[in-house]
N, C-alpha and C positions, 0 to 999 in steps of 0.2 A: 351430189343430190341423194344418192342412196344413204349416205351417212346421215344427212339431215332428216330424211324421212324415218330411218331407223331410230334416230334420237327422239323424234316426235312420237313415234309408236311407244317407245320406252316411257316417255312422259305420260302416256295415256294408260300405263299399266301393263303393257304387253311385254312378254319375254321375247327378245329378238335375237335371231341368228342371221349372220350375213355370210356364213361359210358353206351354204348349201350349194351343191353342184349344179342344180337344175333351175334355180330361180335366184333373183338377187337378194331377196329377204324372205325368211320364214319367221312368223311371229305367232305366239300362243298366249291365250288369255281365257281363263274360265272355261277350259275344255274346248275352246274354239281355235282353229288353226287358220292363218292367213298367209297366202302365197302372194308375193309382190314382184313385179317386174318394174324396173326403173329405166326410163329412157331420157337421156339428156338432150340438150339442144343439138340439132344437126342440120345439115343441108337438105335432108329428106325426111322431115318429121312425120309425114303421112305414112311412108314406108316403115319407119321405125315403130310407129303406133300399131300399124297392122301386124307387123312381125311380133310385137309384144303381146298382142291379143292372141295370136296364134300360139305363142309359146305357153300362155296361161291356159288356153283351151286344152292343149296337150297334157297338161298337168291335172286336169279335172278328173275326178273318180268316174268310173263308168256307171255307177249307181248314185242316186241322190244322196247327198250327205250334208245335212244342215249345219254340221260342225266345221265345215270347210268353206272359205270364201277366198276371193281373189281381188287384187287391186292393181291397177296400172298407175304409175306415177310419171308425169311428164314435167318438163321445165315450164315454169309459169312465165311464158312469153307467147305472143300472139299465135305464131305459126304452130307451135307445139299444142297449145290449148285447143286451137281450131281443129287440129288433126285428131285430138282425143275426143272431142265432143261430136265429131263427125260420125262416130259409131252410134247407131240408134240406141238411145237409153233403154228402150223397152227390151232390146236383145241383151244388153249388158245386165239389166236387172234379172232376166231369165237365167243368165249364166252366173249370177251372184257376184258380179264384178263391179267394183267401185273405181272411181277416177279421182285422182288427186293431182294438184300441181304444187311444185316447190319453187319458190322464188330465189333470186340470187343471194339473198340474206338468210336462207334456210327456212323461211316461213312456209307453212303448209296451209293449203286451202283445199277444201273438198269441193269437187266440181259436181259429182253426183254419186249416188250409191253410198254405202257405209260399210266400213270394214267390221 
């Protein structure tokens, strides 16, 4: 999934790195940086999504920075999507966090927010 999302970002004009130690993907475009956590299908999608949100929050700068945003990517299957949208969109908007889903064929869809 990370490879699929990284490929999608590249197709949207982002320069993508997947070798960062602290997040799954770092992408840059037009002076903007995006940090991405990817969570695949699992037996505990709610826990995985909560963990990913926490991981992204820990990466956030202490001061507001409009050039940095964050994205959570989940598997495009009902349990993972449900776990992702369970987080209040208002809160994720305040955090500058977008939510995407990647299907088994590598297709990406935006659930809310925007990278």
